[in-house]
ZAMAR-159314 format. One record per residue: x, y, z negated of N, C-alpha, C in turn. Coordinates in steps of 0.05 Angstrom, whole numbers, padded with zeros to 5 digits, always signed. Layout:
<recs>
XYZXYZXYZ;...
</recs>
This chain:
<recs>
+01910+00861-01801+01904+00844-01824+01898+00815-01816;+01881+00814-01795+01874+00787-01784+01898+00774-01772;+01914+00790-01757+01938+00779-01745+01957+00768-01766;+01959+00783-01789+01977+00773-01811+01967+00747-01822;+01940+00744-01825+01929+00720-01836+01934+00696-01818;+01930+00701-01792+01936+00679-01772+01965+00671-01772;+01982+00691-01774+02011+00685-01775+02018+00669-01800;+02006+00676-01822+02012+00661-01847+02003+00632-01845;+01980+00628-01833+01970+00601-01829+01989+00585-01812;+01997+00597-01790+02016+00583-01771+02043+00577-01785;+02052+00595-01801+02077+00591-01816+02075+00568-01835;+02053+00567-01850+02049+00545-01869+02047+00519-01853;+02033+00520-01830+02030+00495-01814+02057+00486-01804;+02073+00504-01795+02100+00497-01784+02118+00486-01806;+02117+00498-01829+02134+00488-01851+02124+00460-01859;+02098+00456-01859+02088+00429-01865+02097+00408-01845;+02098+00416-01820+02108+00397-01799+02137+00390-01804;+02153+00410-01811+02181+00404-01816+02184+00385-01840;+02169+00390-01861+02170+00373-01885+02161+00344-01878;+02140+00342-01863+02130+00315-01855+02151+00301-01838;+02164+00315-01820+02184+00302-01803+02208+00293-01820;+02216+00310-01840+02238+00303-01857+02231+00278-01874;+02207+00276-01884+02198+00253-01900+02199+00227-01883;+02189+00229-01859+02189+00205-01841+02218+00197-01835;+02235+00216-01831+02263+00209-01824+02277+00196-01848;+02270+00204-01873+02283+00193-01897+02274+00164-01901;+02248+00159-01895+02238+00132-01899+02250+00113-01878;+02253+00123-01854+02263+00105-01832+02293+00102-01834;+02307+00119-01849+02336+00117-01850+02345+00092-01865;+02329+00081-01883+02337+00057-01897+02333+00032-01881;+02319+00035-01857+02315+00012-01839+02334+00014-01816;+02354-00004-01814+02374-00002-01793+02363-00007-01765;+02340-00020-01764+02328-00025-01738+02310-00002-01728;+02309+00018-01745+02291+00041-01737+02306+00065-01727;+02330+00063-01718+02346+00086-01709+02333+00099-01684;+02324+00082-01667+02312+00093-01642+02286+00108-01649;+02270+00096-01666+02245+00110-01674+02251+00135-01689;+02273+00135-01705+02281+00159-01720+02288+00182-01701;+02303+00174-01681+02312+00194-01661+02288+00206-01646;+02270+00188-01639+02246+00197-01624+02229+00215-01642;+02227+00207-01668+02211+00224-01686+02223+00251-01690;+02250+00252-01691+02263+00278-01693+02257+00296-01669;+02258+00283-01646+02253+00299-01621+02224+00310-01621;+02206+00293-01630+02178+00302-01630+02174+00325-01650;+02187+00322-01673+02185+00343-01694+02196+00369-01684;+02219+00367-01669+02231+00392-01659+02212+00405-01639;+02200+00389-01621+02182+00400-01601+02159+00414-01615;+02147+00400-01634+02125+00412-01649+02133+00438-01663;+02157+00438-01674+02167+00461-01689+02170+00485-01670;+02181+00479-01646+02186+00500-01627+02159+00512-01618;+02139+00494-01613+02113+00503-01604+02100+00520-01625;+02102+00511-01650+02089+00527-01672+02104+00553-01677;+02130+00553-01673+02145+00578-01676+02136+00598-01655;+02133+00588-01630+02123+00605-01609+02095+00616-01615;+02078+00598-01625+02051+00607-01632+02052+00627-01655;+02071+00623-01673+02074+00640-01696+02079+00669-01688;+02094+00673-01667+02100+00700-01658+02081+00710-01636;+02071+00692-01620+02055+00700-01597+02026+00706-01605;+02014+00689-01622+01986+00693-01628+01980+00719-01643;+01994+00725-01665+01989+00751-01678+01993+00775-01660;+02013+00774-01643+02019+00797-01625+01998+00800-01603;+01983+00779-01598+01962+00780-01577+01935+00787-01588;+01932+00790-01614+01906+00798-01625+01906+00828-01628;+01886+00841-01616+01884+00871-01615+01859+00880-01630;+01861+00900-01646+01838+00911-01661+01834+00940-01652;+01810+00946-01644+01803+00973-01636+01785+00985-01659;+01795+01005-01672+01781+01017-01695+01757+01034-01685;+01738+01038-01703+01715+01055-01697+01725+01084-01692;+01713+01098-01673+01721+01125-01666+01743+01126-01646;+01751+01102-01635+01772+01101-01615+01762+01083-01592;+01776+01087-01569+01771+01069-01546+01799+01061-01536;+01801+01036-01526+01827+01026-01517+01826+01021-01487;+01847+01029-01474+01850+01023-01445+01869+00999-01443;+01860+00978-01429+01876+00954-01426+01892+00957-01401;+01919+00955-01404+01937+00957-01381+01949+00929-01376;+01948+00920-01352+01960+00894-01345+01982+00899-01325;+02006+00894-01335+02030+00898-01319+02031+00927-01309;+02024+00946-01327+02025+00975-01321+02001+00986-01307;+01981+00971-01300+01957+00981-01286+01933+00979-01305;+01918+01001-01308+01894+01002-01325+01872+00986-01311;+01863+00966-01326+01843+00948-01314+01816+00948-01329;+01816+00957-01354+01791+00955-01369+01793+00973-01394;+01770+00977-01406+01768+00991-01432+01756+00974-01453;+01763+00979-01478+01753+00964-01500+01742+00984-01521;+01718+00978-01530+01706+00994-01552+01715+00982-01579;+01704+00991-01601+01713+00982-01627+01707+00952-01630;+01726+00937-01642+01724+00908-01646+01751+00895-01645;+01751+00868-01645+01776+00852-01644+01776+00836-01618;+01800+00836-01605+01802+00823-01579+01828+00807-01578;+01828+00786-01561+01852+00770-01558+01861+00773-01529;+01884+00785-01526+01897+00788-01499+01927+00782-01503;+01938+00765-01485+01966+00759-01487+01983+00784-01488;+02001+00785-01507+02016+00810-01511+02035+00814-01488;+02045+00793-01476+02066+00796-01455+02053+00803-01428;+02026+00802-01426+02012+00808-01402+01997+00835-01403;+01986+00841-01426+01969+00864-01429+01977+00882-01452;+01974+00908-01447+01981+00928-01466+01956+00945-01472;+01952+00953-01498+01929+00969-01506+01939+00998-01511;+01926+01017-01498+01931+01046-01503+01906+01057-01516;+01909+01069-01539+01886+01078-01555+01882+01109-01551;+01856+01116-01550+01847+01144-01548+01827+01150-01569;+01830+01173-01583+01811+01182-01603+01787+01194-01589;+01763+01183-01594+01739+01194-01582+01723+01211-01601;+01734+01217-01624+01720+01236-01642+01726+01265-01632;+01713+01284-01644+01716+01312-01635+01744+01322-01641;+01757+01332-01620+01784+01343-01622+01783+01373-01624;+01802+01384-01638+01802+01413-01642+01829+01425-01634;+01828+01446-01617+01852+01459-01609+01851+01488-01619;+01872+01495-01634+01875+01523-01644+01892+01538-01623;+01879+01558-01610+01891+01572-01588+01898+01600-01597;+01922+01609-01592+01930+01637-01597+01943+01648-01572;+01936+01672-01565+01948+01684-01541+01944+01715-01542;+01957+01729-01524+01954+01757-01521+01937+01763-01496;+01922+01785-01497+01905+01792-01475+01903+01822-01472;+01891+01831-01450+01888+01859-01444+01858+01865-01439;+01849+01888-01447+01822+01897-01440+01823+01911-01413;+01799+01919-01404+01798+01933-01378+01811+01960-01378;+01813+01972-01402+01827+01998-01405+01856+01995-01415;+01867+01971-01410+01895+01965-01416+01903+01966-01445;+01884+01960-01463+01890+01958-01491+01899+01929-01497;+01921+01926-01511+01931+01899-01517+01917+01888-01542;+01915+01862-01543+01902+01849-01566+01913+01821-01569;+01914+01812-01594+01921+01784-01600+01895+01770-01608;+01890+01747-01594+01865+01733-01600+01871+01705-01611;+01854+01696-01628+01855+01669-01639+01828+01656-01635;+01827+01632-01625+01802+01618-01621+01805+01588-01625;+01783+01575-01630+01782+01547-01635+01765+01534-01612;+01777+01514-01599+01763+01499-01578+01760+01471-01587;+01735+01462-01589+01729+01434-01596+01718+01419-01572;+01728+01395-01569+01719+01379-01546+01720+01349-01554;+01707+01333-01537+01706+01304-01542+01708+01290-01515;+01727+01270-01514+01731+01257-01489+01707+01238-01483;+01703+01232-01458+01682+01214-01449+01693+01186-01448;+01685+01168-01467+01696+01141-01469+01695+01126-01443;+01674+01130-01427+01671+01114-01402+01691+01123-01381;+01705+01145-01386+01725+01155-01367+01753+01153-01378;+01757+01135-01398+01783+01132-01410+01804+01124-01389;+01796+01106-01371+01814+01097-01350+01822+01121-01332;+01803+01138-01326+01809+01162-01309+01829+01180-01324;+01825+01183-01350+01843+01200-01365+01872+01189-01364;+01875+01163-01368+01902+01152-01368+01915+01153-01340;+01898+01150-01320+01908+01151-01293+01915+01179-01284;+01901+01199-01294+01905+01227-01285+01923+01243-01304;+01921+01238-01330+01935+01254-01349+01956+01238-01365;+01952+01212-01367+01971+01195-01381+01965+01194-01411;+01965+01216-01424+01961+01217-01453+01943+01240-01461;+01932+01238-01485+01915+01259-01495+01930+01286-01499;+01956+01284-01504+01972+01308-01507+01972+01324-01481;+01976+01310-01459+01976+01324-01433+01948+01337-01427;+01928+01322-01433+01901+01332-01429+01895+01356-01447;+01904+01355-01472+01901+01377-01491+01915+01402-01481;+01939+01399-01471+01954+01422-01460+01940+01434-01437;+01928+01418-01420+01913+01428-01397+01889+01444-01406;+01875+01433-01426+01851+01447-01436+01858+01474-01449;+01881+01474-01463+01890+01499-01475+01896+01520-01454;+01909+01511-01432+01916+01530-01411+01891+01542-01398;+01872+01525-01392+01847+01535-01380+01832+01554-01400;+01832+01547-01425+01818+01563-01445+01831+01591-01447;+01857+01592-01447+01871+01618-01449+01865+01635-01424;+01866+01622-01401+01861+01636-01375+01833+01648-01375;+01813+01632-01382+01786+01642-01381+01780+01663-01403;+01793+01660-01426+01789+01680-01447+01801+01707-01438;+01824+01707-01425+01836+01731-01415+01818+01744-01393;+01807+01727-01376+01789+01737-01355+01765+01752-01366;+01752+01739-01386+01729+01752-01398+01736+01778-01412;+01757+01778-01428+01765+01802-01443+01774+01824-01425;+01787+01817-01402+01797+01838-01384+01774+01852-01369;+01750+01841-01370+01727+01853-01357+01713+01873-01375;+01721+01876-01400+01709+01893-01419+01729+01914-01430;+01719+01938-01436+01736+01957-01449+01740+01950-01478;+01760+01961-01490+01766+01955-01518+01743+01962-01537;+01732+01986-01532+01710+01995-01549+01685+01977-01545;+01681+01968-01520+01658+01950-01515+01662+01923-01529;+01687+01914-01530+01693+01889-01544+01687+01892-01573;+01694+01915-01585+01689+01919-01613+01659+01922-01619;+01646+01937-01602+01617+01942-01606+01600+01917-01601;+01609+01899-01582+01593+01875-01576+01609+01850-01583;+01622+01851-01606+01639+01829-01614+01623+01803-01616;+01598+01804-01625+01583+01780-01628+01577+01765-01602;+01579+01780-01579+01574+01767-01554+01599+01757-01540;+01622+01762-01551+01647+01754-01539+01651+01724-01539;+01647+01712-01562+01650+01682-01564+01632+01667-01545;+01605+01674-01544+01588+01660-01524+01597+01663-01496;+01607+01688-01489+01615+01692-01461+01640+01676-01454;+01659+01675-01473+01683+01659-01469+01676+01629-01468;+01659+01620-01486+01650+01592-01486+01638+01584-01459;+01621+01601-01449+01608+01595-01423+01628+01593-01401;+01648+01612-01401+01668+01611-01380+01685+01586-01381;+01692+01578-01406+01709+01554-01409+01693+01529-01401;+01668+01527-01409+01652+01504-01402+01649+01502-01372;+01646+01525-01358+01644+01524-01329+01670+01516-01316;+01692+01522-01329+01718+01516-01317+01727+01487-01323;+01719+01476-01346+01726+01448-01353+01705+01430-01340;+01711+01423-01315+01691+01408-01300+01694+01378-01306;+01680+01362-01289+01681+01333-01293+01709+01321-01289;+01727+01336-01276+01754+01325-01271+01770+01324-01297;+01760+01336-01318+01775+01335-01344+01764+01312-01362;+01742+01301-01356+01730+01278-01370+01726+01283-01400;+01719+01308-01406+01714+01315-01434+01688+01332-01435;+01677+01334-01458+01654+01351-01463+01662+01373-01483;+01660+01398-01475+01667+01421-01493+01643+01424-01512;+01648+01422-01537+01626+01424-01557+01623+01452-01568;+01646+01465-01575+01645+01491-01587+01670+01508-01580;+01665+01533-01575+01687+01552-01572+01681+01576-01589;+01698+01582-01608+01694+01604-01627+01719+01622-01627;+01714+01648-01622+01736+01667-01625+01737+01675-01655;+01759+01668-01668+01761+01673-01697+01773+01700-01704;+01788+01711-01685+01801+01737-01692+01809+01751-01666;+01805+01778-01666+01815+01795-01645+01829+01818-01658;+01854+01820-01653+01871+01840-01667+01883+01860-01647;+01874+01885-01648+01885+01905-01630+01910+01918-01642;+01923+01935-01627+01947+01948-01636+01940+01968-01659;+01959+01974-01676+01955+01992-01698+01946+02020-01688;+01959+02029-01666+01952+02056-01655+01923+02057-01647;+01914+02036-01633+01886+02036-01623+01867+02034-01647;+01873+02017-01667+01856+02015-01690+01854+02041-01705;+01876+02056-01706+01875+02083-01719+01857+02102-01703;+01859+02100-01677+01842+02117-01660+01813+02110-01664;+01807+02084-01665+01779+02076-01670+01769+02086-01697;+01786+02084-01717+01778+02093-01743+01773+02122-01743;+01790+02138-01730+01786+02167-01729+01760+02173-01714;+01755+02158-01693+01730+02163-01677+01706+02157-01694;+01707+02135-01710+01685+02128-01727+01680+02150-01748;+01702+02160-01759+01700+02182-01779+01687+02206-01766;+01696+02213-01742+01684+02236-01728+01655+02232-01722;+01647+02208-01714+01619+02202-01709+01603+02204-01735;+01614+02194-01757+01600+02197-01782+01596+02226-01791;+01617+02242-01786+01615+02270-01792+01594+02284-01774;+01594+02275-01749+01574+02286-01730+01545+02279-01739;+01542+02254-01747+01516+02245-01756+01508+02260-01782;+01528+02265-01799+01522+02280-01823+01513+02309-01817;+01528+02321-01798+01521+02348-01790+01493+02349-01777;+01487+02330-01761+01460+02329-01749+01439+02325-01770;+01445+02308-01789+01426+02304-01811+01422+02330-01827;+01444+02343-01833+01441+02368-01848+01426+02389-01832;+01431+02389-01805+01417+02408-01788+01387+02402-01788;+01380+02377-01784+01352+02369-01785+01339+02375-01812;+01355+02371-01833+01345+02377-01860+01339+02406-01863;+01358+02423-01852+01354+02452-01854+01330+02461-01838;+01326+02448-01814+01303+02454-01798+01277+02447-01812;+01278+02424-01825+01254+02415-01840+01248+02435-01863;+01269+02443-01877+01266+02462-01899+01255+02488-01889;+01266+02497-01866+01257+02523-01854+01228+02521-01846;+01221+02498-01833+01193+02494-01825+01175+02494-01850;+01185+02481-01871+01169+02479-01895+01165+02507-01907;+01187+02523-01907+01184+02551-01917+01165+02567-01900;+01167+02562-01873+01149+02577-01855+01120+02569-01860;+01115+02544-01864+01088+02535-01870+01078+02548-01896;+01096+02548-01916+01089+02561-01942+01082+02590-01937;+01099+02604-01921+01094+02632-01916+01068+02636-01901;+01063+02618-01882+01037+02620-01867+01014+02617-01886;+01016+02597-01903+00994+02592-01922+00990+02616-01941;+01013+02627-01950+01011+02651-01967+00998+02674-01952;+01007+02678-01927+00996+02699-01911+00966+02695-01906;+00959+02670-01901+00931+02664-01897+00915+02669-01923;+00928+02663-01945+00914+02668-01971+00910+02698-01975;+00931+02714-01968+00929+02743-01971+00907+02754-01953;+00907+02743-01927+00886+02752-01908+00859+02744-01919;+00857+02719-01929+00831+02710-01939+00822+02728-01963;+00842+02735-01980+00835+02752-02003+00826+02780-01994;+00841+02791-01975+00834+02817-01965+00807+02816-01951;+00802+02795-01936+00776+02793-01923+00754+02790-01943;+00760+02774-01964+00740+02771-01985+00734+02797-01999;+00756+02813-02004+00752+02839-02017+00736+02858-01999;+00743+02857-01973+00729+02874-01954+00699+02865-01952;+00695+02839-01951+00667+02829-01950+00652+02837-01976;+00667+02835-01999+00654+02843-02024+00647+02872-02025;+00666+02889-02014+00661+02918-02014+00638+02924-01995;+00638+02909-01972+00616+02913-01954+00589+02906-01966;+00589+02883-01980+00564+02875-01993+00556+02894-02015;+00577+02904-02029+00572+02924-02050+00560+02949-02038;+00573+02958-02016+00563+02982-02003+00535+02978-01993;+00530+02954-01981+00503+02949-01972+00483+02948-01995;+00492+02936-02017+00475+02935-02041+00469+02963-02052;+00490+02980-02052+00487+03008-02062+00468+03023-02043;+00473+03018-02017+00456+03032-01998+00427+03024-02001;+00423+02998-02005+00396+02987-02010+00384+02999-02035;+00401+03001-02056+00391+03013-02081+00383+03042-02077;+00399+03057-02062+00393+03085-02057+00367+03087-02041;+00364+03069-02022+00340+03069-02005+00315+03064-02023;+00318+03044-02040+00295+03038-02058+00289+03061-02077;+00311+03074-02087+00307+03097-02104+00293+03120-02089;+00302+03123-02064+00290+03143-02047+00260+03138-02044;+00253+03112-02040+00225+03105-02036+00209+03112-02062;+00221+03105-02085+00207+03110-02110+00204+03140-02115;+00225+03155-02109+00223+03184-02113+00203+03197-02094;+00204+03186-02068+00185+03197-02049+00156+03191-02057;+00151+03167-02067+00124+03159-02076+00116+03177-02100;+00137+03182-02118+00131+03199-02142+00125+03228-02134;+00138+03237-02113+00134+03264-02104+00110+03267-02085;+00096+03245-02080+00071+03247-02065+00074+03240-02036;+00098+03229-02027+00101+03222-01999+00086+03195-01995;+00078+03191-01970+00065+03167-01962+00086+03145-01955;+00083+03121-01966+00102+03099-01961+00088+03080-01941;+00101+03075-01918+00090+03058-01898+00101+03029-01901;+00084+03010-01896+00093+02982-01897+00092+02970-01869;+00114+02957-01861+00116+02944-01834+00123+02915-01839;+00107+02897-01827+00113+02869-01829+00134+02860-01809;+00154+02846-01818+00175+02834-01800+00178+02805-01808;+00161+02788-01795+00161+02760-01802+00149+02757-01830;+00163+02744-01847+00154+02740-01875+00161+02763-01892;+00179+02781-01882+00188+02803-01899+00171+02828-01893;+00171+02846-01914+00157+02872-01911+00177+02894-01914;+00178+02911-01894+00197+02933-01893+00182+02959-01900;+00193+02974-01921+00180+02998-01930+00196+03022-01919;+00181+03043-01912+00194+03068-01902+00177+03092-01910;+00189+03116-01911+00175+03141-01920+00163+03154-01895;+00140+03163-01898+00126+03176-01876+00130+03207-01879;+00147+03218-01862+00153+03247-01863+00135+03263-01846;+00114+03252-01837+00096+03266-01819+00085+03291-01833;+00088+03314-01820+00077+03339-01830+00093+03352-01852;+00116+03340-01859+00133+03351-01880+00154+03369-01869;+00160+03391-01885+00180+03410-01876+00207+03400-01886;+00228+03413-01874+00255+03405-01882+00260+03410-01912;+00249+03431-01923+00253+03437-01951+00240+03416-01968;+00216+03407-01960+00203+03386-01975+00219+03360-01974;+00229+03354-01951+00245+03329-01948+00270+03331-01964;+00283+03355-01966+00308+03359-01981+00304+03355-02010;+00279+03357-02020+00273+03353-02048+00280+03325-02057;+00275+03306-02039+00281+03278-02046+00311+03275-02050;+00327+03287-02032+00356+03285-02034+00366+03299-02059;+00355+03322-02065+00364+03337-02089+00357+03321-02114;+00333+03309-02113+00324+03294-02137+00343+03269-02141;+00351+03257-02119+00370+03234-02121+00396+03243-02133;+00406+03267-02124+00431+03277-02135+00428+03283-02165;+00405+03293-02172+00400+03299-02200+00401+03274-02217;+00387+03253-02207+00387+03228-02222+00416+03216-02224;+00431+03217-02202+00459+03207-02202+00475+03224-02222;+00470+03250-02223+00485+03267-02242+00479+03259-02270;+00453+03255-02276+00445+03247-02303+00457+03220-02311;+00460+03201-02291+00471+03175-02298+00501+03176-02304;+00514+03198-02295+00543+03200-02300+00550+03222-02319;+00529+03239-02329+00535+03262-02347+00543+03251-02374;+00564+03264-02386+00573+03256-02412+00559+03270-02435;+00539+03286-02429+00523+03300-02449+00534+03327-02458;+00556+03336-02446+00567+03362-02453+00558+03383-02434;+00551+03407-02445+00542+03429-02428+00566+03443-02415;+00563+03455-02392+00586+03469-02379+00593+03495-02395;+00617+03503-02393+00627+03528-02406+00628+03551-02387;+00624+03545-02361+00626+03567-02340+00602+03564-02322;+00591+03586-02314+00568+03586-02296+00575+03602-02271;+00571+03591-02248+00577+03605-02223+00551+03616-02212;+00550+03642-02208+00526+03655-02197+00525+03654-02167;+00504+03663-02155+00501+03663-02126+00521+03681-02113;+00529+03701-02127+00549+03720-02116+00577+03710-02119;+00581+03687-02132+00608+03676-02136+00621+03684-02161;+00607+03699-02179+00620+03707-02204+00619+03685-02224;+00640+03683-02240+00641+03662-02261+00634+03675-02288;+00614+03664-02301+00605+03675-02327+00613+03654-02348;+00628+03662-02368+00636+03644-02389+00614+03643-02410;+00604+03619-02414+00582+03615-02433+00593+03611-02461;+00578+03619-02481+00588+03614-02509+00586+03584-02515;+00604+03576-02533+00604+03547-02540+00579+03541-02556;+00565+03520-02549+00541+03513-02564+00547+03504-02592;+00528+03509-02610+00532+03500-02638+00527+03471-02640;+00536+03460-02663+00533+03431-02667+00504+03424-02667;+00487+03442-02678+00459+03437-02679+00447+03435-02651;+00457+03455-02634+00447+03454-02606+00456+03430-02592;+00481+03422-02597+00491+03398-02583+00475+03374-02592;+00469+03373-02617+00454+03350-02628+00426+03350-02615;+00415+03375-02612+00388+03376-02600+00389+03368-02571;+00410+03376-02557+00413+03369-02528+00416+03339-02526;+00433+03328-02544+00438+03299-02542+00413+03283-02548;+00397+03294-02566+00372+03280-02572+00353+03282-02548;
</recs>
């Protein structure tokens, strides 16, 4: 834009010079004594015109503009001598040439085939982003010539290192640890792109890894089998838990039965002990009633009573037992008289049925 403006100014100036020269020649043409001056004026005008025409073409071509985000390498007669950052510069066009390099982040889309350690084929796609080092623009032009050549070299190194990393892993390992593949490849590429490349690798991302259809089907079948195995293990564990639960329930039920039985046994034992104590107390009462002596023995705070059988015969002692039996019989008798009498000789005598009056009298 600036070169165009300068060219326009020079053009206007040159045209003005021609018009001025033509006006002077017209005025001097009417004076016959001014032929020599006219000729000299024409020569001067021609010289000025030639100079301005040269400036018209040379000046705009010698003005160089370096845009933001680029760096220019200045070549003088084919040799790189300097670099220019963004701005406007004046360098004679016939002596110096400007070669421009983009210093913004460059992106390379890389596609290649690779093999895993177990010889599984895969197609990979990755993105490599890098940025050239502006201070080494002269080294880039001297060693690589153009950014295209440098880009091709970076792609080659990236493909080589990606294949190296992937070939060290099995296909299943690549699938299982897919998140770690990109960082591993990025590290390998950064280590390989040394200072001789004059670039900074900013990002390496593996965007896709595509295995063969046969292998993917195998992986899918394996995953299905693993899911079925996990399901079977879950069902097995569930069955074990249910069985344990039922066992615990059965144990609790058995413990409850045992506890109930023990409680019943304890209750019967206590009842038996209570009945025995009741019989003992009855025996004491009957013995006292029959004239037996009752002894008292102190046992701590309690008093224990017992019958003194001293000087008593067996028949006398048996009276207490018979009397107890009689009392127990009376407590359970329904009030009806027997219809048969057994004698000492074992004969059965049938007794006549009592009359209602007798029964009433007995019941009373």
